N, C-alpha and C positions, 0 to 999 in steps of 0.2 A: 608755399602755399598750391596745390594744384591747379592743373591749366582747367580754365570751362569747356565743356561738351555743349558743341549746338546742336539741331540739325532741321532740316529741311522742312518747312511746313505746308505743302500741296493745296490747303483750302486758303491759305491767307499769302499763300506766295512769297513768306519772307523766312528768315532764321531764325527760331526759337533758342533760348536755353535752355537745355534739358537738366529734367529734375532728376536727382536721385534718392529714391524710396530710401527711408534713415534705416529699415526690416533687413533691408539689401546689404547697403554698407557696414550694420551689425553682422552681416552672416559672411562679407566679406571677410570682417576682421578677425573674425571667431576663427576660422578658417584659415586667416593669416597665421593666427597664433597656435594652431594645432601645430599647421606644419612644420612652427619654428621649433615648437615642442619636441614634437618626435626627432627633427632633426638631431637638438639637443640632445633629446635622449641615446639616440644613433652615435654621436661624438662621443657621449659620457662611457658608452659599452664595449667601445671600440679600445678608448683608455683604457678604462678600468680590466680588459681582459686581455690587452696583448700589452700595457704599459706599466710598470711599476712608478709609485707615486715615490715620491724622497722617504716620505716615512715607513713605507714598506719595503724600500728599499733597504734601513735602516735595522730593519725588523730583523730580514731575510738575514744578510751581514750576522747579526745576534745568533740567528738560529744555529747559522752554520756553522760559527765559532763553538756553540753550546754544543752542537753535534761531536763537530770535533773533539775538546773536552771530554765528554761521556767516553766516544773511544779511546783517548790516554786513558781515562781513568779506569778501561774495561782491562786497556791489556796491563796495565798495571796490579791489577787484580789477578791477573792471569799470571804476574811473576810471585805475588803474594801465595797463590794456592801451590805455584809449584814449593815455594820453599813448605808450606804446612804439610805437603804430602810428604818432603824430604825428613821435618821433624817428626813426621808420623810414625815411615820406616825405620827411624832410627831407633824412638822411641819400643816399637813392637819386635822390633829387631836386633836391638843393642843393649839397652837399657832395661827391659823386662825380662830379656832372654840372659843376662848378667844374676837376678833375683829370681829366674825360676819363676817366673808370674807369665800368666799367660796371657797373649798379645789382646789386644781390644778388636771385637769382631767390625768390619767393616762398616755393617750395615746398623752400629752404633755411630761409628767416626761419617758418615754417609748419609746420616736421617735426614729425611725431607720433612717437609711442612704438608702434611694431609688435612681435610677438609675444607672449609670455605677458602674461596679463592685469596688468598693474601692481598692479589696485587690489583683487586679492581676499581681499583681508583685509579688505577695509573692507566686503562683500556682508553679507546676510545680518541684517541690523539696519532698524530699524523707521526710519532715519534714513538708510540707507546712501546714496540719491543724493544728499542735501545732502554728506554727506562726501566720494564718490566725485567730484561735480562739480569741489567748493571743492580739494579733492588736485591734480586734474588740471588746473584753468586755471593753480594755482601752479607745477604742474611745466611748462606749455606758458612762463609770461612768466619761469622762469628759463632753458630753453632759448632763448630769444629776446632773453633779458638775455648769454649767451654770445656770439651770434651777433652782437649788436650794439655788445658788446664788441672781439671782433675784426676788426670794421668800422673802428671807431673807430682800431685801431691801425691800419689796413691807409691810413685817412684820415691821419693823423699822417702817416706815412711819407713820402706825397706830398708831403703841406705844407711837408714838411722837402727833398723834390726839388725843387721850387716853379720857384724857378731853372734848374734844370739842365731840366725840362720845358718850360717858354715857349722855353728856347732849342733845343732839340729839336724842338718840335711847327713843321711843314711850315706856314708864314706868311708867306712870298713869293711871287710869280710867277716861274717859275723862267728867262726870258727877262725881258728893260728892255721893258718895255710901256705906255709912260706914258699914250698915248692909247686903250689897250685897242681898238686895230685887229687887232692878231696873234692874236686870239680867233677861228679860224677854223669850229673843231668843237668841240660843249660835250657834257658828258653825260648816257648814255641813249638809249635807241634815233633813229639815224642810219641815214642812205641809204649802202651800202655802196658805194663808186667803183668797183669791181669788177666787182662779182656785181650792181651794183642791187636790192640786198635791203634791208628794214630790218634792222638786227643793233645790238646793244647795245654802246655805244661806253662803254668801263671808262674813259677819260680825257676829257681836253683838247688841242686842236692849238694850237701856237703855228704860224702862219706866219710866216717869218722865212729870210732871205738864207743859202746855206750858208755856215759861217765864224762865225756868232750867236754870243756868250759864251753858256751856258746855266749857270746857279747852281745851287747847291744848296739848296732852304731851308726847311732846317732843320739843327742839327746831327747828325752818327752818324757810323757807321760803312759804308763799300764793303762789301757783301754780292756782290755780282754784278756781272761786264765782259764783258757777252759779244758778239764780233762775229761775223757773221752777214751773209750776203747775200739773209735771206728773213725772211720773218715782220717782227720790228719791228729789224729789222739789227743796227745798231750799238746794244748798251743798254746802261745800266748801272740798281742799284740800289741802297739806301740804307736802311740801318736805323738809327730815328731813334730810336727806345728805346721804353716808355709803352706799345708795341703800334701804332705808325708805321713804316709803310715806304714811299719814293716811288717812280719806275720812271717814267728819261726815255730814251728809244727814238728809231733813225733818224738818230743822229749823226753826224756825219762825223769825228769827231775824237772819242778820250776820253783824259782829263788824265790821271785818278784810276787808280788800283791797286786790288786788294781787297783789303779788309785795313783801309784809309788813314783815317785819323779825318779828317772833315771836318766845317767849321764853315759855318753860313746864311751864303750869300753868295759862298761859294768858286765860284770855276766849276770845273767839272767834265769840260766837256765844249763841244762844238762843234755848232750846228743843222747837219743834214746829209740827205739824201736816200737815206738806203740802207735794203736789205730794201721789204717791200710800201708802196712811197709817191708818191703820183701827185706830189708836189713836195716841194721843202723844206719840213720846220718839223719841229718839236717838237711828238713823243705823251708825254704825261707824267699823270703816275696818281697815284694817294694811297690807300695800305690803312693800314686799321684794323684790327686782327686779323684779316688777313690775307685781308677784304673790302674791295674797291674800292666808293669812296666820291667824291660830286661835289666833285674839286677848289679850283671856284669857294668853295666855303664857311670855304677856309684861306688868304685872300688877305688877311684883316682888316688885316694891317702895314704893305700899300705904298698900297690903296686908300680912299678914302673913302667912307659910305654912299652919298653920290648916285653913285659911282663903281659901287659895288657892285649897287645896285639899276640902272642900268642894262643890267652885265653879266648879271645875273638877266634881264631882261625879253628879252636877245638871245638866250638859251640856251632859251628856249622859242619860237624860230622853228625852222620845220624846217630841217634842212642835209644837206649832206656830208662827213662824213670824210675827210680826207687817207690814210687809210691802211687 
């Protein structure tokens, strides 16, 4: 109980008990409560700003552990990416080379994700960068796995057709040329005998007497037979499949017909001097995916490595074509 307060009354010359107004007492009580509330607020502010509650400490430990696990996961995915890169390199430079198939373009293997932001739902958090980086990396790995799986399916199909591929490959010389002396002009820029300018020669010329047998260099189908007095004269084109085709020009006689199935080594025509030609010879071309390539790289079935080296050395010498 609070102490009683008294004051001296000068009129009555006595001490009288002081009376406390209720409003004043109420105001002091409210002021006291306000002070307590402000003080409590300050205490709570300091506590929550500079000190963690037990629950917050637990959550922070869990968050730190989760962040560590994401970093470990990201590192493991880096190892997966390295393995994927090795598999892709083997696929492009070994498996597909063996089967004479074009490598998969890098733009297809590394295809990104365009359009809308796929990771918008992961934004706005304290560790959004980790979540987005990990998710994006996983999506790219998944995409590359799909591409690689399809590639292996193609390689598997090519392996099943390996025997057919080998028999279709244009792998011999189109005329009998055991001493290699009949090759008179090679692939590349050569002097044109008519215009006396350097022009790209898209095949090789085999000098031989009129009537010499011309052989198909691989299994295939005759897709074109042309009889002409101009240009390449009488000519034959064979489609070997797998992107390969061969062209035989300046023939004196054509033995095969369009649509006919051909076997390697089969006589298809005779050497001649038709069309734009300066002497009896065969103009022979090899095409891969509709582009002319050097035929001497495909004579490996009937020449030795030493003979190939000799042929390669001769091909570097300047010469004049026969057409």
